[in-house]
C-alpha positions, 0 to 999 in steps of 0.5 A: 220225211225231211224236216224243213225250217223257213226263215224270213222277216216277212210273214206273207213270204213265209205263208206264201212259201208254205203254200207254194208247193206240195211239200209232202210230194217232195218228201218234206214237211215244214217243221218250223218257221221263224221271223228273225235270226235269234228265233231261227237259232232256237228253232234250229237247235230244237228241231234240227232240220234237214233243210234250212231256207232263209232270207239273206237279210234279217233282224238280229242275224243275217243269212251269212252269219246263220250259215257260219253258225249252222255249219259249225253245229250241223254240218250236214244241214242243207242251206238255201238262201233267198233275197229280193235283190240281185246281191251277187256279192252276198250270193258268192259269199253264201255259196263259198260258205256252203249254201246249196243255192241262192234264189231270188224273190219272189221264188217261183214254184218251178225253181223251188221244186228244182232246188228242194228236189236236188237237196232231197236227192243229196240227203238221200245219197248222204244217208245211203253212203252213211248207211253203207259206211255203218254196215261196213264198220259193223262188218269189219268189227265182226271180222275182227271179232271172228279173227280174235275168237279163231286165234284164241281157240287155236292157241288154247288147242294147238301148240304154236311157237311162242313168238308167233303167239305173242306177235299175233296177240299184240296185233289182235287188239287184245288185253295186255299180255302178262307172264302168266295165264289162267283159263276157265271153260264155261259150259251149260248144265243142260243141252240147249234146245235146238230151236233156241240154242243159237240165240241162247248161246249168243246171249251167254257169250255176250254176257261173258264178253261184257263182264270180262271187258269191264276188266283189263286183263280178260279175253273170251271166245266161244268154243262151240254150241255150249261152251265158252273159254275165259283167259285171264292174264296174271302178273303173279303166279301164286293162285292165292293172290288177288288175281285169283280172287278176281277170277272167281268174282268174274266167273260168279258174276257171269253165272249169276247174270246168265241164270238171271237172264237166260235161265241157264245154269253154267258150270265152270272148270278152272285151270291152275296158273301157267306161264304164258304163252307156253302153258296155254294148252296145258291150262286148257286141258287142266280146265277141261279135266276140272270140268269133268268133275261136274259129272260125278261131283256136282256142287252148288257153286258149279265151279270145279278145280283139279283133276278127277280122282282116279280109282280102279274100275271094276270092269268085269263086275259092271259088264256082268251086272249089265248082262243080268239086267239085259237078261231080266229085260228080255224075260219081261219080269218087271220086279226082277228088272227093278232089282237088277237095275238098282244093282247095275246103276249102283255099281255104275254110278256109286261104287267107283268114279267111272269115267263119263266116257265109259258110262256112256259106252256101257249104257249105249250097248244096253240101249242098242240091245233094248232096241233089238228086244223091242223089235223082237216083240212086235206083233207082226210085220205091219208093226215094224214102224210102231216101235221107235228106235231107242235114241242112243244119241240122247245119252250125250245131252246129259252132263251130270250122272244123277240126271243120266241115271234117272233117265236110263232107269226110266227108259229101262222100265218103259221098255219092259212095260212096252213089251208087256203091253204088246196087245194093248189096243190103239185107243188105250195107247192114244189115251196115254199119249194124251195124258203125257201131252197134258203133263208135258205140253211145254216140251211135247214135240212129235219126236219127244213123244215118239221117243217116250213111247218107243214109237216111230214119229211117222207111225205116231202121226198116222196113229193119232190122226186115225184114232182122234181125227186130229193132227198131232201137232194141232192137238199139242197146240190146242193143249198149249193154248188152253193152258195159256188161256188159263194162265191169262185168266188166273193173272198169276203170271206176267204176260212176257213169261206165259209164252215160255211157260207153254213151250214157245221160245218166241213171244211173236210166235206165241202171240200169232198162234194165240190170236189164230186160236182165240181170235184175240191177242193175249193182252185182249184176252186178259182184259176180257176175263 
């Protein structure tokens, strides 16, 4: 509704105007009335109407003076004048000053509706134009931001002519270039969950950008789904200077803010100081190599500098140990498997600084062998779908050696237990699946549960429905909702955290699901218990 203010020194005229037409039907509402110029100014400043309808002759201030006042402060307001006389000189002046129309009293409903309708149409067109301009402005800002990020990603990865880099840097509205530069690569310590990865990465990039642009010598750019690059311009090359302290302060601020608002720990690889722009690619490689130290040398600060220490790698011993482990798994001897597993992991993770890439390669080979062993021990051809292919792609979500080691040890033991229980009946298996869901309902997707029990996801769904009569996802939802009910009843947790605690990244999704399950909103449920 557009707001209308009526101004006239005669109360009967005001009341008559209010009753003359259906204002709501015209898309308007009477937001205020005034009987003289001074009162009108107070109401106009308070209400900020879209349309002002005023008499041309009033005490304190006439209509022409009011036009001057309003045009100076509210240039978009539509002003309509009325008078009991055919004061053509006044009318001409009013139109020249920007009034939209001049109406003679008594104002006819037909004329009022015509003029107000024209005013509303003009306001609508102005609103749409402003909206289009705002959308264009936002899009232009996005295009500029995307161009800047693309440029920053290019210059740290590609060798480009110095003059070209300096020229584009100046045209991109970036911070003032200096003689030296230092880079940092920020990376999440955990792989972002697929259903919320883009939202979390957007938040991380926004936090980094906001903190960096409080300085006057920083730029940031998103590198990929989990990494962000920071560039800091420096006047001096000495790494022990105030600029270096500033670099660490900014990085720690970003880490703390991301952990606080996103609950995501960040690790950072920092380069040495290099000449700008010739040293950009070297600085980038330097920061990447420093970040690799996280895999073996994780520390509390999560800030890494310098290259990974190079050591002789005992390739033959690693592969021989892996073959012994594989032989033990194939023989289904759990105690022997545990012995060789400890030896293999000690050699792979503890005795030498083996590169992350080589560790992934060695473990991938073993996991593929595990897959073949699982299929070999299937009961018959109908069990082919039961055994889930070992997810070798899961290797690459690990960014720290300790977590990868624990996962691989667990996978190895599960493989042996699975092939030793090939005769296990379906009811027993379903019992174990239910127990697993009750302990891990936050992350218990069909894919995750199937992977844990080495089952094909389709087979898991069929088996669960056949044994329980319930759809797998419905059971998981029920487990989450029962957990949510308990949390609401105990009142230990704030309402906004419960959704995440039971496995929902979206509060709206959680609220809809909870109401469908219980018939009540979470806040209503808490009030009743």
